[in-house]
N, C-alpha and C positions, 0 to 999 in steps of 0.2 A: 116324780120332780122333773120341772120345769125355767128355767131361768135366760136371759140375757142379760151378757156381759160385752162390757166396752174391752178389748184385746188389752191393752197397754194400763187399764188399771188392774186388771185380775195378773197380768204378767209382772205386774211390781208387788202385788201381794202375794206373790207364788212363792215371789226368794227366799224373802227371810223364811217363810212357814215351810222350804227343805231343810233349813240348819236345824233342824228336829224332829224328821223321818228317820229313822231307822234299817241303818245302811247295814244288818246283821243276817237278813236273809231265812229268816225263823218261822216269823209268824205276817203275813199277806197282810192283815191287819194296820200291823203298823209301818206295813213301808205306802201303808195309802195315805191323804188326806182324807179325813172328815169334812162332807160339806153340806152345810144346814142351812136349806133358804125359807125365809119367813116369808109372805105372802101380803099380811097386814102392813111392812116398815119399807119391803120393797130392801130387804140387808140379808147377805152370804155371809155366814160365817165357816171360818176356816181354822182345822185346829189341825199340827199333827202331834205328837207325840210319843215317843222312840223306849217308855217306862223309866225313864229316868227323869226328862222335862222336856219339857211343848211349849209351842207355840201357839198361839191362836192370835186374828184378825179379823175384823168386818171390812165390808165393802158394800158399796152401794150397786146393784143391778135391778133388772126389771123383774120379779115373778110371778111368773104365768101360772103356775103351777108348786104350790108349798111341797117341802118333802128332805129327806137327807138320804146320803149313801157314805162309800167309801172308794175314791178313785186310788188308781194306782198313781206316786207323788212323783215317779221320776215320766210316767208316757203322762201324765198329765198336764206336764212343765214340757213336754216335747210338743205335742200337738197346739199346743195354744202359741207357744213361738213359732212353730210355722204358720199357723192360720194365715191370712189375709189381714189385713186391716179390718178395722171396723167392728161392727158387734159379734159377739160370738153364742150361740143357741148350744146349751146344754138339757139334753132330755134322758132321763131315765124313767123307764116304765117297770111296773110291777114285777116283774121276773127280773129286774136290775140289766134289763136293755139299755145297754146306755149308747146314744146319738151326739157326738159333739158333730156341728156344722159353723157356716159362715154364715152370713145375712142372706145369699142368693142361693145356698145349698150346691153350692161347687165344689167345694172342697167339704169333706163329707168322711167322718172317722166312725164305728161302730164297735163296739165292744161291750163285755160284762165288768159291772163295779158289783161290791162285796155290800152286805148288809150292814146298815151301819149299827147293828147291836153286836157286830161281832166287833167292833171301836172299845178298844179295855178304857174300864172305867175311870175318868179320866178323877185328880183328887178336888177336891173342895176346897175351890180356890178364894177365900176366905181370911182375911189376917187383921185383928184390932191393932197390930202396931205398924208403925210405920215411920219413912222419911220420904223429904224429895230432895233434890241434891243438882244444880247444872249438868247437863251431858255430859260437858267438854270435859270437868273436874273430874268426873269419875272415871272418865275416858285414861283420861290423867294420871291419877292414882292406880290402877288396874295395869297400864304399861306398864308402870315401873317398877311394878310389883309380881306382872308374870312369870319372865323367867323360872324364878325360886321355887315355883308347884312342883311337887312330885309329877311325875305320871307313874301311872298305876304301881302303886307304891302298895308292898303288903296292909301299910301303917292308914287309914284312912284319912286323916289331920293332914296328913304331909302332900296330898294329893288337892289340896285346896287353901282356898286363903280365907282368913282370920280378918271380921269386920270389927271394931266397938265401937261404937256411939253413946257419947255421952254429951249432952246438949249440944255446943256448936262444933266438939273436938271427935274426931274422927281417927281412929287410929287404925290401921290395915298391915298386916302378913302376913311371907309365907317365906314355907322354910319344907327344901330335902332333904334335909338331914346334912347336906352338905355344902350347903350355901343359906345366908338367911334375908330379906329385903323385909322395914321395915321403917313405916312412913306416919308422922303424926301431924295433923292438920287441922284447923282453925274455920273450920270448912261454913261455908254457905248453906246450911242444913236448916232449910223445912220441917216442923214437929205436923205429921201425920198420922199421931194414936189418933184413934178416938177417940179416946176418954180427955185427950187433951197434958197427959201425966208428961212428964220433963222426960224426954227421950233419953233411954237404958235401953241399948239395944245388942244383945253378942249374938255372932251367929257364923257358921264356916260354909263360903260358895263353895259348891267343886269346881277346879281349873275349866273341865271343861268347858260348863257351863256357861265361865266366863270368856271362852272363846270365843260363844256363841251370841254372847250381849255387847260384845266385841262390834261383831258386824250387826248390831242393831241401833246402838248409841253412837251419836254423829258430835264432829267438836265444833258445838253449839252452846247456850246459854241456856236453852231451852231445857226446862227441869226434866226429869225423869223420876219416876215414884217405884223404892225397895220396900214391901211389907212383908213382913215376916213372922209365919204360921208356927205353930208344934214342932212342924213336920216339912213344912213345904216354904218355900221362897219366891215371889211373886216380883216380878221389873214388869213397869208398867212403860213404856218409853212409845211416845206416839199413839199411831194407833194398834200398837203391838202390846202381845202381856206376851211373855217369856217366865213360863216355869218349872221351878228346881226342886229337886227333893236336896234338903240341906243334909249337911256331913256332921251325924250327930254324934258327938263325942267333945270331950274338952279338949280345950287345945294343951302345946307345948308349953313351957313357961320359958317364954322367948325370953325375958329381961333376964335369964339366970345363963341364956346362953353364948350373950354378949359382954367381952370384958368388959368390967367397970372401969381399970386400972391400966399400962403402960407403961411398959421400960422402950419403947422406940417410937417417936410420934414424927413425922415431916410434915410439909405440904407441896404439892406440885401440882404440875398442869394436865388436867384432864386427857386434853385432845394429845399431850406427846404419849403418857401412858398406855393409852387407845393404840396409840399406830403403832407403838412396839409388841405389841401381843396381835395385835391385826400382823403384824407381820409373823411373830414367831408360830401363827397359827397357820402360815403358807409352808410349813416344813414339818405341821406334824401328824403324823400316822396315825392313821386307827388302831386299835389295838389287836395284835397280832396274837395267836395263840401262842402260849408259853411266853411271852416278852411281857415285860411293865409298859404300860401308855408312859410315853413322852412325857415332859417335866417343864416346866418355866420358869426358872431359880433366878431371886432375887437378889442378891449381895448388897448391903444399905451398910454405907460408909460416909465419905463426904458427898459422894454421888450415889444413885441408884444406876447400880449397873442390872441388864437383863438379860440374861441365855439360855438359851436355848438349844437341844442336842435330841438329835434323833437320824434314822438311818437314812433321811433322803437332804438331812445336810448339818447345818448350824446358823443360829443368829444371836447378834451380840447387839444393844444396843446402851449406849447411858444417858443420862435422865437428870439433868440438875432438880437437887430438893432444897426443902430449906425446911433444914432439922429444928425442931423448937427442944429436943428432949433426946437423949439416948444415945451409944456409941454402934455400934459391929451389929449387925446381925444378918444370917444366912436360910435363906425360906423359901422353898418351891412350892406352886401352886397348879392348878390343871387348868392350862389355856382357857378352856372353854367356856369354865363355870367362873372365872377371874372377868371374860372379857363380857359377858352377857351382860355382867353388870353392869358394868364399862358402858357397855352400846345406850342404855335408857338413863344416865347419868349427864348433867348438862354439861358445856364447856366450862372450862375456868377455871379455878384453883377449886382442889380436895384435899383430903386432910386422909392421912392413911395413917393407924396406929398397931404398935405389934404389941405381943408379950414377951412371948419364945418361938422360935420354930415350930415345936408343938399347937398352941392355938391357936395362930391364925389370923386373918385382918380383918379391924374393923376399917369400912371407905366412910366416910362425912363430906357428902360436896358440899363446899363453902357454900350455900342460898340461902340464906335463913327467912328471902321474901314466901320463895315457894315451900317454906315448909318443913319438918328433918325427915331425913330422907337417910338409910341409918343403912350398908349392907354389907353384912358377915360372912366374911368367906375360909372353909377350913384349909388348912396346911397339907401336901403329900408327903409320905416321905423318902427324899434322897437316896441314889445308887449310885451318887459319883459326884 
């Protein structure tokens, strides 16, 4: 294989490809990038795959001799990054000796590549169901629910986000067992089903895939395409294709988790509540052996009193509320869990609803133009 690349084009293409290179140091082939050069159309295809998710893109180059190989991803990125501006020539001979050099030959690297045959078999990237959505909208949805996705939970469904597409209505849910994020939106969806049948698609995206996808999705009205196969999800964003395994399991009955009725309801300003929790977070220390993690206590009366006590000190805040239902209540929450939800809520009024000290809180930002966003957070047991 012999091909000549423009440094800037190659470098910009490598960045997103690096996101799905394996960092587990278990197999040399998945620590590399599969490079395939086609002489007929002067196109190079770059692919990375960590056995769960992968990324593929194509870029223009001058192919002198077609071929393919695997080059260690970090090594390739560092070499290209340090090369002088201008054309870069990559040559790989039949013994897999690899030479990367600048146009004038003054900068020169010589090392061994791996055979392309060692690259793991890629999933078939075909699906007959799918839809298109503006990138900015998808990005906004994911940022609203990402915080409530579990991290390495033993229950697979808690490690992903549930998507339900029905015609123009999109529902997205995430839950880690302690908090739940739920949104509904009449979205600008374009039907991409091969059969043109009405959209009705259910799937669970791994949280790790969504994190990598956000690195590709821009705040633009340009559309991205999501296609759903039996075991795979395929995301087409610009010139990149990100593919990932689905979480193959039935999702939790999230509607049953969220209370349908409440005994106490009130409105308050989101910024004021967020500020109170940020002040509480300053004095809450990590869990120490043999001690209970401090909590933020709500005392609901004519005003909302927020207090936090830890070995580092204590914080007290009062926030004016507009109570529409109920009397008094004392309840406690994990500071981080509550603050994570507040950080993704838009400024302005929000509604908090409570049943009792053991059930938790339903948070509803008051912004119907942005769709229906709801968050539910479980309480903590108070010790004082």
